[in-house]
C-alpha positions in Angstrom: 25.9 28.0 67.7 24.7 26.4 64.7 27.1 24.7 62.2 26.3 27.3 59.7 27.1 30.2 61.8 30.6 28.7 62.4 31.2 28.7 58.8 30.7 25.1 58.3 28.3 23.4 55.6 25.3 21.4 57.3 25.8 17.7 57.0 24.1 16.0 54.1 20.9 14.2 54.8 21.0 10.3 53.8 19.9 9.8 50.3 16.7 8.0 51.4 15.7 11.3 53.2 16.3 13.8 50.4 13.3 14.9 48.3 13.4 14.6 44.5 11.7 17.3 42.4 10.0 15.5 39.7 10.1 17.1 36.2 6.8 18.3 34.8 5.5 16.2 31.8 6.7 17.4 28.5 3.8 19.4 26.8 3.8 19.1 23.0 0.2 20.0 22.3 0.9 23.6 21.4 3.1 24.2 18.3 4.4 27.5 19.4 6.1 25.7 22.3 7.9 23.2 19.9 11.0 25.4 19.2 11.9 25.3 22.9 11.8 21.4 23.1 15.1 20.6 21.3 18.3 22.7 21.2 21.4 21.9 19.4 22.2 19.3 16.9 19.3 17.0 16.2 20.0 13.3 16.1 17.5 11.1 14.0 16.9 7.5 15.0 14.5 4.6 15.0 13.1 5.6 11.5 10.3 3.6 10.2 7.6 3.5 7.6 4.4 1.8 8.6 1.2 1.0 6.5 -2.2 -0.4 7.2 -3.1 -3.2 4.8 -6.1 -2.1 2.5 -5.4 1.5 3.4 -4.1 4.1 1.3 -2.2 5.7 4.1 1.4 5.6 5.4 3.0 6.8 8.7 6.6 7.9 8.9 7.8 7.9 12.5 11.1 8.6 14.1 12.8 9.7 17.3 14.5 13.2 17.4 17.1 13.7 20.0 19.0 16.8 21.1 21.2 16.5 24.3 19.3 14.5 26.9 15.7 15.2 25.6 14.0 12.9 23.1 10.6 13.2 21.3 8.8 11.1 18.9 7.7 12.6 15.6 4.8 11.1 13.6 4.1 12.1 10.0 0.9 10.9 8.3 1.1 10.8 4.6 -2.2 10.4 2.9 -2.3 10.3 -1.0 1.4 11.2 -1.2 1.1 14.4 0.9 1.4 15.4 4.5 -1.8 15.1 6.3 -0.9 15.2 10.0 2.4 16.0 11.9 2.4 15.3 15.7 5.0 15.1 18.4 4.9 12.6 21.2 6.7 13.1 24.6 7.4 9.3 24.6 9.1 8.5 21.4 7.5 5.0 21.5 4.2 6.4 21.1 5.1 7.8 17.7 6.5 4.4 16.7 3.1 2.6 17.6 0.6 4.9 15.8 -0.8 2.1 13.7 0.1 -1.1 15.7 -2.7 -1.1 18.0 -5.4 -3.6 16.7 -4.6 -3.3 13.0 -2.9 -5.4 10.5 0.2 -3.4 9.9 3.3 -3.8 7.7 6.6 -2.0 8.8 10.0 -1.3 7.3 13.0 0.4 8.8 14.4 3.7 7.1 17.8 5.1 7.1 17.7 8.7 8.4 18.4 9.9 4.8 15.4 8.0 3.5 13.2 9.4 6.2 14.2 12.9 5.4 13.7 12.2 1.7 10.3 10.8 2.2 9.1 13.5 4.6 10.5 16.4 2.3 8.7 14.9 -0.6 5.4 14.7 1.2 5.8 18.3 2.5 6.5 19.7 -1.0 3.4 17.8 -2.4 1.1 19.3 0.4 2.5 22.9 0.1 2.3 22.6 -3.7 -1.3 21.6 -3.6 -2.2 24.4 -1.1 -0.4 26.9 -3.3 -2.5 25.8 -6.4 -5.6 26.0 -4.6 -4.9 29.5 -3.3 -4.1 30.6 -6.8 -6.7 28.7 -8.9 -9.7 28.1 -6.6 -9.3 30.7 -3.8 -13.2 30.4 -3.0 -12.5 26.9 -1.9 -10.8 28.0 1.0 -13.8 30.0 2.2 -16.1 26.9 2.1 -14.9 25.7 5.5 -12.5 26.0 8.3 -9.3 24.0 7.9 -9.0 21.2 10.5 -5.5 21.6 10.8 -4.7 25.3 10.6 -1.2 25.0 12.3 0.0 22.4 9.9 2.2 24.9 8.0 4.0 26.0 11.3 4.4 22.3 12.1 5.9 21.6 8.8 8.2 24.6 9.0 9.6 23.6 12.4 10.1 19.9 11.3 12.0 21.2 8.3 14.3 23.1 10.6 14.7 20.1 12.9 15.5 17.7 9.9 17.8 20.3 8.2 15.7 20.4 5.2 15.5 23.7 3.0 12.6 26.0 3.2 9.7 25.5 0.8 10.1 27.2 -2.4 6.8 27.4 -4.6 8.5 26.4 -8.0 7.3 23.9 -10.6 8.8 20.6 -9.8 8.5 16.7 -9.9 8.6 14.8 -6.7 12.1 13.8 -5.8 11.0 10.5 -4.3 8.4 7.8 -5.0 6.0 6.9 -2.2 7.4 3.8 -0.4 5.4 0.6 -1.1 4.4 -1.5 2.0 7.1 -3.9 2.9 6.2 -7.4 2.1 5.9 -10.0 5.0 8.6 -12.7 4.8 7.4 -15.9 3.0 5.5 -18.3 5.4 5.5 -22.1 5.4 4.4 -23.5 2.1 0.8 -24.2 2.1 -1.9 -25.0 -0.6 -4.5 -22.3 -1.5 -7.9 -22.7 -3.0 -8.6 -19.6 -5.2 -12.0 -18.6 -6.5 -11.3 -16.5 -9.6 -14.0 -14.7 -11.7 -14.2 -12.0 -14.3 -15.7 -8.7 -13.0 -17.8 -8.6 -16.0 -20.1 -9.8 -17.5 -23.1 -10.4 -15.2 -23.3 -14.2 -16.1 -20.2 -15.1 -14.0 -17.2 -16.6 -15.7 -15.2 -18.3 -12.9 -12.7 -21.0 -12.0 -11.8 -22.6 -8.8 -8.0 -23.3 -8.7 -5.8 -25.0 -6.3 -2.3 -23.6 -6.1 0.8 -23.6 -4.0 1.4 -20.5 -1.9 5.2 -20.2 -2.9 4.2 -19.7 -6.6 5.4 -16.2 -7.8 2.7 -13.7 -9.2 4.5 -14.2 -12.5 3.9 -18.0 -12.2 0.2 -17.3 -11.1 -0.1 -15.2 -14.4 0.8 -18.3 -16.2 -1.7 -20.6 -14.4 -4.5 -18.1 -14.9 -3.6 -17.8 -18.5 -4.2 -21.5 -18.8 -7.3 -21.5 -16.8 -9.0 -18.8 -18.9 -7.3 -19.7 -22.2 -5.5 -16.4 -22.3 -2.3 -15.4 -24.3 0.7 -15.4 -21.8 2.3 -12.6 -23.7 -0.6 -10.2 -23.0 0.3 -7.5 -20.6 -0.9 -8.1 -17.1 -1.0 -6.6 -13.7 -1.8 -7.6 -10.1 -3.4 -5.2 -7.6 -2.7 -6.3 -3.9 -2.8 -4.9 -0.5 0.8 -4.2 -0.9 0.8 -2.3 -4.2 0.9 -3.1 -7.7 3.2 -6.0 -9.5 3.6 -6.4 -13.1 5.9 -7.8 -15.6 7.3 -4.5 -16.4 7.7 -2.4 -13.2 8.0 0.8 -15.5 4.5 0.4 -16.9 2.8 1.8 -13.9 4.2 4.1 -11.5 5.0 2.3 -7.9 4.7 -1.3 -9.5 7.2 -4.0 -8.5 8.1 -7.0 -10.5 5.7 -9.8 -10.3 8.4 -12.4 -10.3 10.0 -11.1 -6.9 7.0 -11.9 -4.8 5.0 -14.9 -4.1 1.3 -15.5 -3.7 1.7 -16.3 -0.1 3.2 -12.9 0.8 0.3 -11.0 -0.5 -2.5 -13.3 0.5 -2.2 -15.3 3.7 -5.8 -16.3 4.9 -9.3 -17.1 3.8 -11.1 -14.1 2.5 -7.8 -12.1 1.4 -8.3 -10.9 -2.1 -6.4 -9.4 -4.9 -7.1 -8.2 -8.7 -5.7 -9.7 -11.7 -5.6 -7.4 -14.7 -5.2 -8.5 -18.4 -5.3 -5.6 -20.8 -9.2 -4.7 -20.7 -10.2 -7.4 -18.5 -10.3 -7.5 -14.6 -10.5 -10.6 -12.5 -11.0 -10.7 -8.8 -9.2 -13.5 -6.8 -10.4 -14.6 -3.4 -8.7 -17.1 -1.0 -11.4 -19.6 -0.2 -9.4 -22.0 2.1 -5.9 -23.3 3.0 -5.0 -26.9 2.3 -2.1 -29.3 1.9 0.3 -28.0 -0.8 -0.5 -29.6 -4.1 2.3 -30.9 -6.4 1.1 -28.9 -9.2 -1.8 -26.4 -10.0 -5.1 -27.9 -10.8 -8.6 -26.8 -11.5 -11.4 -27.9 -9.2 -14.4 -26.5 -11.0 -15.7 -23.5 -13.0 -18.5 -22.2 -15.3 -18.7 -20.8 -18.8 -16.1 -20.3 -21.5 -13.6 -17.5 -21.3 -14.2 -14.8 -24.1 -12.5 -15.3 -27.3 -9.0 -13.4 -27.7 -10.7 -11.1 -30.3 -12.9 -9.7 -27.5 -10.5 -7.3 -26.0 -12.8 -5.9 -23.3 -16.3 -6.6 -21.8 -18.1 -4.2 -24.3 -16.8 -6.2 -27.2 -17.9 -9.5 -25.5 -21.3 -8.1 -25.0 -21.6 -7.2 -28.5 -20.6 -10.9 -29.4 -23.3 -12.3 -27.1 -25.9 -9.9 -28.6 -24.9 -11.1 -32.2 -24.9 -14.8 -31.2 -28.6 -14.4 -30.3 -29.4 -14.1 -33.9 -26.4 -15.5 -35.9 -28.5 -15.5 -39.3 -28.5 -11.9 -39.4 -26.1 -10.4 -41.8 -24.9 -7.7 -39.7 -24.5 -10.1 -36.8 -22.5 -12.5 -39.0 -19.9 -9.7 -39.6 -19.7 -9.2 -35.8 -19.4 -12.9 -34.9 -16.5 -13.0 -37.4 -14.8 -9.8 -35.8 -15.1 -11.0 -32.3 -14.1 -14.6 -33.0 -17.4 -16.1 -32.3 -17.5 -18.9 -35.0 -17.8 -22.1 -33.0 -17.8 -20.3 -29.7 -20.3 -21.5 -27.0 -20.6 -19.1 -24.1 -21.9 -22.0 -21.7 -18.8 -24.5 -22.5 -16.6 -25.5 -19.8 -14.5 -28.6 -19.5 -12.5 -29.1 -16.3 -10.2 -31.8 -17.9 -9.4 -29.5 -20.7 -8.2 -26.8 -18.3 -6.1 -29.4 -16.3 -4.4 -30.7 -19.4 -3.4 -27.1 -20.0 -2.1 -26.8 -16.4 -0.3 -30.0 -16.5 1.8 -28.6 -19.6 3.0 -25.7 -17.4 4.8 -28.1 -15.0 
């Protein structure tokens, strides 16, 4: 008689002889399956914002956990609006979307910041779609939507994050787009910078040697001395990490230029940034790394900077044209208007520039 027939339980097999049923891999490819993935209160963790240098794109990534199950969520934000929403069975896959082979900056977010940024981007996307449906309905007929299930994904993500449903009301975004996090300052080095006005065609340029620990506000003073500019004129820097200016309120998203060093926004030869002074734009390129100098100095250059009276390239071109025939009565008035008396476009004196730079220190 078997043990079972006597009312006894069969003896357990040793652990090494037992069969283990493997759980099937989590399938998150179809959005209709998403509501069945997580049940109960959702815990939000490992929230980060990622950005790729020189690209106008941000990824918000986090881990969603309910009970013993966790998934990674990846929200791609392009031009302030949600472009892609993806789930990953392995949460680490969502947190590493941009890390493979790209120069990426990353900053942690609190769950509240993550929800706020996601909600803002979802609203911008939904508002844009609603405007197109109302104002340009034929635009929807021109092609198929590459992500037709994005509204369903957005609705489910709202439910998981505890966000209110979308309401098509006129509104202002409730959160500004997060700028890329700045890297920590590196050991101080010297930088050779090539700086040139983007216009006119005959390049006006300077080669400067500066320290990497100079703030962008300090770099503005160096550039003002190198190009004989009024330091009080409004200026702004465009970098791979966003804009920096003396007044962060003057341009949406800007940060203060005295709170960041040059070595945080450019680190290697070839890196660039743009320097704007009212109507003039200068491009700046790192040429090489050298030992840190004691003070900033000019190594070379060509041509005189435009007179202060020339507030933009068109005014400077008018002055150059007038200087070709200075005896003409109309040209005399233009030369007076644009500060051209005694001005030589080809003049450059490195020692004069260095004396100005020495006064800064």
